[in-house]
C-alpha positions in Angstrom: -16.9 17.7 18.5 -13.4 18.5 17.1 -13.4 21.0 14.3 -11.7 19.7 11.2 -9.6 22.1 9.0 -10.4 22.3 5.3 -7.6 21.4 3.0 -7.5 23.0 -0.5 -4.9 20.9 -2.1 -4.8 17.1 -2.2 -3.9 16.2 1.3 -1.3 13.5 0.7 -0.6 13.4 4.4 -4.2 12.1 4.9 -3.7 9.4 2.2 -0.4 8.4 3.9 -2.2 8.2 7.2 -5.0 6.1 5.8 -2.5 3.7 4.2 -0.7 3.5 7.6 -3.9 2.6 9.3 -4.7 -0.1 6.8 -1.2 -1.5 7.5 -1.8 -1.5 11.2 -5.3 -3.1 10.8 -3.9 -6.0 8.8 -0.7 -6.3 10.9 -2.7 -6.8 14.1 -5.6 -8.7 12.6 -3.7 -11.5 10.9 -1.0 -12.1 13.4 -3.5 -14.5 15.0 -2.8 -16.8 12.0 0.8 -17.2 13.1 0.4 -17.4 16.9 -2.6 -19.7 17.1 -0.4 -22.8 17.8 1.5 -21.0 20.6 -1.7 -19.8 22.1 -3.2 -23.3 22.1 0.0 -24.7 23.7 0.4 -21.9 26.2 -3.1 -22.1 27.6 -3.5 -25.8 27.1 -6.6 -25.4 24.9 -8.7 -27.8 22.9 -9.3 -27.2 19.2 -12.8 -25.9 20.0 -11.5 -23.3 22.5 -8.7 -22.4 20.1 -11.3 -21.8 17.4 -13.2 -19.4 19.8 -10.2 -16.9 19.7 -10.7 -15.8 16.1 -14.5 -15.9 16.9 -14.1 -13.3 19.6 -12.1 -11.0 17.3 -14.3 -11.2 14.1 -17.7 -11.3 15.9 -16.8 -7.8 17.0 -17.2 -6.8 13.3 -20.7 -8.3 13.3 -21.5 -6.3 16.5 -19.9 -3.0 15.6 -20.0 -2.4 11.9 -23.5 -0.9 11.7 -23.3 1.0 15.0 -19.9 2.4 13.7 -21.7 3.8 10.7 -24.1 5.7 12.9 -21.2 6.9 15.0 -19.4 8.2 11.9 -22.5 10.4 11.2 -22.4 12.0 14.7 -18.7 12.3 15.5 -15.6 13.6 13.7 -13.0 11.4 12.1 -10.4 12.7 14.6 -12.5 11.8 17.6 -13.4 8.3 16.3 -9.8 7.5 15.2 -8.3 8.8 18.5 -10.8 6.9 20.6 -10.2 3.6 18.7 -6.4 3.8 19.1 -6.7 4.7 22.7 -8.9 1.6 23.4 -6.4 -0.5 21.4 -3.6 0.7 23.7 -5.6 -0.2 26.8 -6.7 -3.5 25.5 -3.2 -4.6 24.4 -1.7 -3.5 27.8 -4.4 -5.4 29.7 -3.3 -8.7 28.1 0.4 -7.9 28.6 -0.2 -7.2 32.3 -2.5 -10.2 32.9 -2.0 -12.8 30.2 -4.6 -15.5 30.2 -7.3 -17.1 28.0 -10.1 -14.8 29.3 -8.1 -11.6 29.1 -6.9 -12.5 25.6 -10.4 -13.1 24.5 -11.5 -9.7 25.9 -8.5 -8.1 24.2 -9.3 -9.7 20.8 -12.9 -8.5 21.0 -11.9 -5.0 21.9 -9.4 -4.9 19.1 -11.9 -6.2 16.6 -14.4 -3.6 17.7 -11.8 -0.9 17.1 -11.0 -2.3 13.7 -14.6 -2.1 12.7 -14.7 1.6 13.6 -11.5 2.3 11.8 -12.7 0.6 8.6 -15.9 2.7 8.6 -13.9 5.9 9.0 -11.0 5.5 6.7 -12.7 4.4 3.5 -14.7 7.6 2.9 -11.7 9.5 4.2 -9.6 7.9 1.4 -12.2 9.0 -1.2 -12.2 12.7 -0.3 -8.4 13.0 0.4 -7.4 11.3 -2.8 -10.3 12.5 -5.0 -13.2 10.4 -6.3 -11.5 10.0 -9.6 -8.5 8.2 -7.9 -10.6 6.3 -5.4 -10.4 2.9 -7.3 -6.6 3.2 -7.6 -6.1 4.2 -4.0 -8.4 1.4 -2.9 -6.2 -1.1 -4.7 -3.1 0.5 -3.2 -4.7 0.1 0.2 -5.3 -3.6 -0.4 -1.7 -4.0 -1.5 -0.6 -2.3 1.8 -3.0 -4.6 3.7 -1.5 -7.7 2.1 2.1 -6.5 2.7 1.3 -6.1 6.4 -0.1 -9.6 6.6 3.0 -10.9 4.9 5.3 -9.0 7.4 3.6 -9.8 10.7 4.7 -13.5 10.9 8.3 -12.4 10.7 7.9 -10.1 13.7 6.5 -13.1 15.5 9.5 -15.2 14.5 12.0 -12.6 15.8 10.2 -12.4 19.2 9.9 -16.1 19.8 13.4 -16.9 18.6 15.2 -18.8 21.4 18.7 -18.5 19.8 20.3 -15.7 21.9 23.1 -15.2 19.3 20.7 -14.3 16.5 18.0 -12.6 18.6 18.1 -8.8 18.4 18.6 -6.5 21.4 15.1 -5.0 20.9 13.4 -8.4 20.6 15.2 -9.5 23.8 14.1 -6.4 25.6 10.5 -6.8 24.5 10.3 -10.5 25.6 11.8 -9.6 28.9 8.6 -7.6 29.7 6.5 -10.8 29.6 6.6 -14.2 31.2 9.5 -16.3 30.0 7.2 -19.1 28.9 5.0 -16.7 26.9 7.4 -14.8 24.5 4.6 -14.3 21.9 2.7 -12.1 24.4 5.4 -9.4 23.7 3.6 -8.9 20.3 1.0 -7.0 22.2 3.6 -4.8 23.7 4.5 -3.9 20.2 0.8 -3.4 19.3 0.3 -1.1 22.3 3.3 1.0 21.2 2.1 1.2 17.6 -1.4 2.2 18.7 0.1 4.8 21.0 2.1 6.3 18.2 -1.0 6.3 15.9 -3.0 7.9 18.7 -0.6 10.9 18.7 -0.5 11.1 14.9 -4.2 11.1 14.4 -4.8 13.6 17.2 -2.2 16.0 15.6 -3.4 15.6 12.1 -5.7 18.2 10.4 -8.5 16.7 8.4 -10.5 17.9 5.4 -14.1 18.8 5.7 -16.3 16.9 3.3 -19.9 15.9 2.7 -20.5 12.2 2.3 -22.4 11.3 -0.9 -25.3 8.8 -0.8 -23.0 5.8 -1.4 -21.1 6.6 1.8 -23.7 7.6 4.3 -24.9 5.1 6.8 -28.5 5.9 6.2 -31.4 5.7 8.7 -33.2 2.6 10.1 -35.8 2.6 7.3 -33.0 2.1 4.7 -31.7 -1.0 6.6 -35.2 -2.4 6.9 -35.8 -1.9 3.1 -32.6 -3.6 2.3 -33.2 -6.5 4.6 -36.4 -7.3 2.7 -34.3 -7.5 -0.5 -33.2 -11.1 -1.4 -29.9 -9.8 -2.9 -29.0 -8.3 0.5 -29.3 -11.7 2.1 -27.5 -13.6 -0.6 -24.5 -11.2 -0.7 -24.4 -11.0 3.1 -24.0 -14.9 3.1 -21.4 -14.5 0.3 -19.2 -12.1 2.4 -19.8 -14.3 5.4 -18.5 -17.3 3.4 -15.5 -15.5 1.9 -14.1 -14.2 5.2 -14.9 -17.5 6.8 -12.8 -19.3 4.2 -10.0 -16.8 4.3 -9.7 -17.0 8.1 -10.6 -20.6 8.3 -7.6 -21.4 6.2 -5.2 -18.8 7.6 -5.9 -19.6 11.2 -5.4 -23.4 10.9 -2.4 -23.6 8.5 0.2 -23.8 11.3 -1.7 -26.3 13.3 -2.3 -28.5 10.3 1.3 -28.5 9.2 2.4 -29.3 12.8 -0.2 -32.0 13.4 0.0 -33.9 10.0 3.5 -33.2 8.8 5.4 -32.4 12.1 6.5 -29.0 10.7 7.6 -26.4 13.3 4.9 -23.7 13.6 7.5 -21.0 14.4 9.3 -21.6 11.2 7.3 -23.5 8.5 4.0 -22.5 9.9 4.7 -18.8 10.2 6.5 -18.8 6.8 3.6 -20.5 5.1 1.1 -18.1 6.6 3.3 -15.2 5.4 3.4 -16.7 1.8 -0.4 -17.2 2.0 -0.9 -13.5 2.4 1.8 -12.6 0.0 0.2 -14.7 -2.7 -3.1 -13.2 -1.9 -1.6 -9.7 -2.6 0.0 -10.8 -5.9 -3.3 -12.4 -6.9 -5.1 -9.2 -6.2 -2.9 -7.3 -8.7 -3.4 -10.0 -11.4 -7.1 -10.0 -10.7 -7.3 -6.3 -11.5 -5.9 -7.0 -15.0 -8.2 -9.9 -15.6 -11.2 -7.9 -14.6 -10.4 -5.6 -17.5 -10.8 -8.4 -20.0 -13.5 -10.7 -18.6 -16.8 -10.7 -16.8 -16.3 -10.7 -13.0 -18.7 -13.6 -12.6 -16.7 -15.8 -14.9 -13.5 -14.9 -13.1 -15.2 -15.7 -9.8 -16.1 -19.2 -11.1 -12.6 -19.9 -12.3 -11.0 -18.7 -9.1 -13.3 -20.7 -6.9 -12.8 -23.9 -8.7 -9.0 -23.4 -8.6 -9.3 -22.6 -4.8 -11.2 -25.9 -4.2 -8.6 -27.9 -6.1 -5.7 -26.2 -4.3 -7.3 -26.7 -0.9 -7.8 -30.4 -1.6 -4.2 -30.8 -2.6 -3.1 -29.0 0.5 -5.2 -31.2 2.8 -4.4 -34.6 1.1 -0.9 -34.2 -0.3 2.4 -34.6 1.4 4.3 -31.9 3.3 5.9 -30.4 0.1 2.5 -30.3 -1.6 0.9 -28.6 1.4 3.7 -26.0 1.6 3.0 -25.0 -2.0 -0.8 -25.5 -2.1 -1.7 -23.3 1.0 -0.1 -20.2 -0.5 -1.8 -21.0 -3.8 -5.2 -21.0 -2.0 -4.3 -17.4 -1.0 -3.5 -16.6 -4.6 -6.8 -17.9 -6.0 -9.1 -16.4 -3.3 -7.6 -12.9 -3.8 -10.2 -11.7 -6.2 -13.2 -12.9 -4.3 -13.7 -10.1 -1.8 -13.7 -7.3 -4.4 -15.8 -9.2 -6.9 -18.5 -10.1 -4.3 -18.6 -6.6 -2.8 -18.9 -4.9 -6.2 -21.5 -7.3 -7.4 -23.5 -6.6 -4.3 -23.4 -2.8 -4.6 -24.2 -3.1 -8.3 -27.2 -5.2 -7.6 -29.2 -2.5 -5.8 -30.2 0.9 -6.9 -29.8 2.9 -3.7 -28.8 2.8 0.0 -25.3 1.7 -0.9 -24.0 3.1 2.4 -26.4 1.0 4.5 -25.7 -2.0 2.3 -22.0 -1.7 2.9 -22.7 -1.7 6.7 -24.7 -4.9 6.3 -22.1 -6.5 4.2 -19.3 -5.6 6.6 -21.3 -7.3 9.3 -20.8 -10.5 7.3 -17.1 -10.3 8.3 -18.4 -12.1 11.3 -17.9 -15.2 9.1 -14.3 -14.9 10.2 -15.6 -15.7 13.7 -18.0 -18.5 13.0 -16.3 -20.6 10.3 -12.9 -21.1 12.0 -14.8 -22.0 15.2 -16.7 -24.7 13.2 -13.4 -26.0 11.8 -12.0 -26.3 15.3 -15.2 -27.9 16.6 -15.3 -30.4 13.8 -11.6 -31.1 14.3 -12.3 -31.9 18.0 -15.1 -34.3 17.0 -13.3 -36.0 14.1 -10.0 -34.6 12.8 -8.6 -31.2 11.8 -8.4 -32.4 8.2 -12.1 -33.2 8.2 -12.8 -29.8 9.8 -10.8 -28.0 7.1 -12.6 -30.0 4.4 -15.8 -28.3 5.7 -14.4 -25.1 4.0 -15.4 -26.6 0.7 -19.1 -25.9 1.6 -18.8 -22.1 1.8 -16.6 -22.2 -1.3 -19.4 -24.0 -3.2 -21.8 -21.2 -2.2 -19.2 -18.6 -3.5 -19.0 -20.7 -6.7 -22.8 -20.4 -7.1 -22.6 -16.6 -7.2 -21.2 -16.8 -10.7 -24.4 -18.4 -11.9 -27.1 -16.5 -10.0 -25.6 -13.0 -9.8 -27.5 -10.5 -11.9 -26.0 -7.1 -11.3 -27.6 -3.9 -12.7 -24.2 -2.7 -13.7 -21.5 -5.0 -15.1 -17.8 -4.5 -14.7 -16.4 -2.6 -17.7 -14.1 -4.7 -19.9 -11.8 -4.0 -22.8 -12.8 -5.6 -26.1 -9.5 -7.0 -27.3 -10.7 -7.8 -30.8 -11.8 -4.2 -31.4 -8.6 -2.8 -29.7 -6.5 -4.7 -32.2 -8.2 -3.2 -35.2 
């Protein structure tokens, strides 16, 4: 096991590294939203097989989240981070060398598994490097970085698939020359291999602080998981996380295909831009949500946000092209507060074993695998519009949280009336 060097002062280099890793996680994860139409066309896939692609990526979270927690107790941060980025390099290069539906599915599963390990490692690392008293602020900053990466990745895709040689950059031309002419989007995974290789060197050279995890961060033993699984709140909040990630990815993954199929809008331009704006609005909404959580109960905010999401989704699916181009990003804006509210309500609803509960909740990220697949499957049986209307069902479950949630600790709010006196 690699020995980690203690750092006496606040190790800002570690904070910067964690933020960089968050950026890379988001950059690689959400690029699938932009390329889904190209993948479908390139491999001549049905909607069902197309829906299996995000399934293979996000099901890895369901498989690896809890084992990653146990691994984090046994191995050092440096070892786990280095191994993850090494596997990401190999998985990306495998697809570049042999592009195909099967190899792409294997690459997505491998990348998803690595992402699960990275998530388990960097959250406690952020706490100790930035200090517990600054953890909330740094977590919000990490979410902002995450959103910015999701906003930026579609533009990399656009630059690589650009067929105009006059406006295509030299670097983009070189990268696409490394892959089959008819599959320019595969060059994205050349970029991901290079990024992962750079991060592999960085994390291997970095010195890490020694710290002892508190109860809320430890993975816990088998008995703690069994105890939690007998608790009704664990099941309810697991389903809640499952529903949220399912909705987020169920919308993000199918925006481009929907705009192309129903409005004839180019997926490389309008589709990619709308996906980018979807994530940009999610980031903006997150910042506004932080302010609202200071003045109102989180359950009430969740109810308002979910109702607004349902209305925006209905407008996106039933309106004309202009309405859809506006409404899809608005969906991102309204769902922005859901993850943090659901996760905090879950942790505040149990007295102990928060580390184990976090592992179970992160397993619910597998909703990003199941729900987009259901949308594609229903779209194959009926229509894509009907498939996307299915997303209202998990949204209704999220809406119900605002009525049945009974946390032991409520979010602290500012009494505006008293503050004005």
